[in-house]
Each structure stands twice: as C-alpha cells, then as structure tokens.
N, C-alpha and C positions, 0 to 999 in steps of 0.2 A: 504493500500500500504506500509506504514511504517513497519507494522508487517511482511509483506512478504519479504521486503528488509532485515530486521534484521534476519529473518529465513534463507534467502539465504546466508548471510554472515557467519552465524553459520555453515551451511552445508559445505561451501567452506573451513572453518577453520578446520572442523572435519573429512571430508570425502575426501580421496585421490582417484581420479578416477582410477589411475593405480595400486592401492594396492588391494591385496586379504586379506580379514579379516577373522579371526577365526569365526566359525559359531555363537557362542553366542554373541560375540562382534558385529557382523553384525546385528543380531536380535535386540539387545539392541539399536543400532543406528537407525534402521528402526522405532522402536517404539518411540524413542525420537523425530524423525522428523514428526511423524504422529500426527499433532496437529490441523487438520481441525475440524470444528464444527460438522461434521458428522462422523460416524464410518468409518474409512478408511480400505479398504481391504489390506491385506498383500499378495503379489503375488511373484511368483518365475518365472524366465526365465532360461531355461536350453538349451544351445546350444549343439546339438548332432553331432557327427562325422559321418554323413550319407550322401549319395548322393541323394539329393532330386529329381533328374531326374529319379531315379530308383524306380518304384512303390513298389518293394519288400522291400525297405528300409524305407518306411513310418512307423513311430511309432505311434500306436493308441491303446487306451485301456481305462480302468477305474480301479480305486482303491478306497478303503475307508480310509479316514483320521481318525485316532483314536480319535481325538478331534473335529471332525466336521469342517465345514467351517466358522461358525459364521454367516451364512446366512440362512434365512427361505426360503425353496425351495417349490414352488408351482408346483404340478404335475398334468399332464393330462394323462389319460389312455384310450387307445382304447381296449375295451374288452366287453364281453357280458356274460349273465348268471352268473354262479358261480364265474367266473373270475372277472366280474364287481363288484360283492358283496365283493370279497376278496380285490379288489383295494380300495373300499370305507372304508372297515374296517381297512385297513392299513394306511388310512389318505389321499388318493388322493382327490384333490379338484374338478377335472373335470373328469367324467367317462362317456363313451358312445361309439357310433359307428357312424352311418350316421349323427345324429344330431350334434355330436361333430365335424365331418368333415365339415359340413355346417358352423358352428360357425367359424372355422379356415379359410375357404374360404372367409368369410366376413371380415377377418382381425383381428378377436378377438383372440389375442394371449397372454392372461393374465396368462401365466405360464412359468416356467423356464425349464421344461423338459417334453418330451413326451415319454411314455412307451406304448408298444403294445404287446398283445399276438400274437403268430405266425399266428393264423387264422384271425386276424384283419388286417394283412398287405395288404389284397386285397383292403381294404378301405384306409389305410394309404398311400399305394403306389401312389395313385392319388394326394397326397398332396405334392409330392416332390418339386415342384416349389415354394411352400410357405414355407415349413419347412426346406428344404435343405439349402438355403442361410443363414438361421438364426442358423444353426447348431443344429436344433431340430429334424431332421429325425431319427426315431428309428433305431438302428443297433445292431445286436446280438453281435458284437465285443466289445461293451461297455456295454452290459447287458440291453439295453433298448428294445430289443425284447426278451421276455422270457416266457416260459410256467409257470413259478412261479411268477405270477404278484405280489402277496403280498410281496414276498422277494425283488423284483425289486423296489417296492415303498418304502419299509423299507430302502433299501440301499440308494435310492435317497435322502430320508429325513434324513438319518443318517450319512451324511458326505461323500458320494461317489462323486468323481470328475472324469470327463472325460478329456482325454488329447489326443492331436494329434500334430504332427509337422506341422509348417507352411511352407511357400515356402522357408524360409531361414534355415530350419532345426532346428527351435527353438520351444520348448514346453513352453507355457505360462499357468500358473495354479494358482488359489487362494489356499492359505494354511491356511487362517484364517483372523482375523481382529485385529486391534491395541489394543483391550481390552483383547487379549489372553496373557497368561503368556509366557515367553520365552521358558519354558520347553514344553508347548503345541505346540508352533510353531515348535520347533525342532523336536518333535515326528511326526508331520504332514509332515514336509519336508522330513524327513528320509523315511517315508512310501511311499511318492511319488517317491523319488529317487530309492528306492528298486524296485518299480514297473517298472520304466523306465529301470533299469538295466536288469530286467528279460525280458523286451520286446525288447532287443537289437537284431536287425536283424542278422542272421547268416552270411550274406554277407557284413556286415559292418566291415571295417578294420581300424586299427590304434586306436587312442584315441577316445573313445566313448563319454564320457561326457567332452566336451571341456571347458565349462564355465557355472558356476552357479551364478546367481545374484538374489537378492531380493529387493523389494521396496514396499512402501505403495502407496496408490492412488495418493497422492500429493507430495510424497517424492522422493529423488534421488535413483538411482540404486546403490546397494552396492555389489561388487564382493566377493564371498566366497572362502576362501582357502580350496580346496577339501581335504587336509590332515586332516582337522578338522571334516569331515563328517563321520557319523557312518554307512557306507555302504560297 
C-alpha cells in the first residue's frame, strides 16, 4: 500500500491531466510508471470524430505493428486439407473443423484469435453466439477470413492488431509492452495511426483524430500533443 501511495504521489507530481505531451516524453513517462511485477501492456486510446449512430462511420480494420505487440498470440484455425496443413506449418496451435467447433461449444477457448478459410464459414457461422461476444468471430474486414491461411496466421503471430471503434467512438489498441524501447513504441503507434487515418470514413466531417492518449496497464493516461506525431 505504501508503495502504491508513493507511486500515486509521483504520478500527480509529474503528470498534468490537462496537458498534451510530446510523443517521446509521453512514452518515457508511461514506461516510468509501469512498475508492476508483471509485464505491463502499453495501450493507446484514440478518440475519433465520427458519428457512432451512423453505421457507415464505424472504423474497423487491422494492421501490422512493425515491432510486434510483445504478446505471444495463440491461434485457432478453421480449415481442412491443404489449408489445414498450411495453418499448422505457419504455427497455428489449434486447427480443425467440426471437432474444433465442438471444442468451442464446450467453452474451451484457449486462444487469442480465430482464423477461417472462406469454405469453413459454414461451420464457423454457427458459433456466432460464442465467438461474437468475445470479439473472436472471423471477419474478412480484419483479415481473419482469408483464402491465404498461412499468411493470415503469419500476420496474427507477427504483430497484427485488430481495431474497431467502441460506442463512444474510441479505438483502444495495444502497441507493445513496458520492456519495449521508446523508438519501438513510437514506430508501432505511428503504424496504427496511419492505418486509422486511411480508414477515415468519407462521410466523417471536421477533426478526425480528436484525442490520442497512452497508458500502461496500471498507469495513468497521458495525452499526446498531435503536433509531435509523425502522420
């Protein structure tokens, strides 16, 4: 408790809630306050200038972070024949069709992402009530339904992140962990922001990226001065 109190006082002394910090300073502060005994995730929250009531303004997609996410990703793949063999060769931990579906129906969800070949969606489609609420339902928009299973698995394990706006028009995404160098976190954040910029709905008007803030798992949110961003 004493340690947490000391940390909170330090945070209050160093971080001004209403201040926008240059990117590298913000990243250094986030790393400084990530002192938990476990590896803390470094996350970004991007408030977008969209109308969440309009379906055509929902922002959703995927991109690959150049330095990975710092997380080991477990992949489940619905495929058969040569596609199944390709998935296994690419490193997928769980590969199958009906037997994998039965495993999921029983609540065994020991994976982080589900990928499917197009012809497997007849099986996967029946799992919507289980996979949907957990954000695991394969979708071609984010590359998790693909005819190139090997590439999809490689992307998933190589730093691909999926993003979508929540009900408040905010995108939350992991960009690394506290053991990443500032330069690696900067490159990852820029890659994500470039992807979000490209995904801007044509019907969105006014300021698109309204606010960008970063935080660690147990640390404070720190606002970034967008002038310092390389996008």
